[in-house]
Phi, psi and omega in degrees: 000310182298324180296318179295319178295319179295322179296318177297317181297320178298316181291326186269339187286145181272342183211161177297328182290321177295320178299315186296318177299317179295317178303317181295319178297315178299317180297327179280335185294145175244135181241143172230138177245132176206178183249139179268139166288166184299318179295324177290325177296314179300329186269002175298133180278122183287161184305155179272093186281150172211182184287348173286326181276318186255048170046051179052038180256065186301326181300314180293317178304311183295329179283312187276323181227068183299139181300133177079001177253158179295141181238042177293157179304320180300316181288323179293320178298316176306315182293320178298310184293335175292321181274328182237076188279060180263160182269346182247132178302325179298318180294317179305309186285330175301310181291319181296319180293333177288334178271336184209117185299333180301330183279359176301323176300320178295319181296318179294315179295320183293334183296327182227035187294135175216111186298339179290339182255009187294329183079181183273146173264148175263128181230161176214166176294155174297139174286158180308317181291342179273338185297319185300333181280351189235151178292157183302336180286343179282120187241334193239141175254138181276096183289317180212139183113019183301318180299309183296315181297317180295318176301312182298318181295324177287320175302315179299314182299318182274013178057028176277346181219152169261140185303129170242131185311140181258129176273142179228157172245118183258135170215150178286339185213125179246011185301335178293339175274339183235084184305327180293337179293332181296333180287332184250350182272000000 
């Protein structure tokens, strides 16, 4: 795992000093890989969307990920299906992607979705500022894989799939993958 991350960092880094800093972060990082039960999958906290992410679409941000409210996958899917009450996940994401370009990835994934090919999701513990909006049993933030996880959650809710355990890679810190996060964390 660390070798793959270092190769990515080398390709993405603009300078040898940035690569070295990233290499040191990766060497210090600890990773755990495990499988989520369905309830733990439902309780993953979905991304903190804002108008910078969703093309200045504040109305959709406020509906799907309201500020100060819990953003578990289960709750976000409930909100999506309330606004887009279709019976097929593909129809849900087709309409959603027409309203917001970020969801085009979900629409593409939903067209040929197979949970066996989903790959691992990257997760981390909830940050202190995220905890007040969630019950104490909610423990993990979905760091990467939001499109895939959301598609799977909608498929599960609409009974298009039976839950198959999801593999995750857990780390307390993913900033070495997201250099811009170092500026805000």
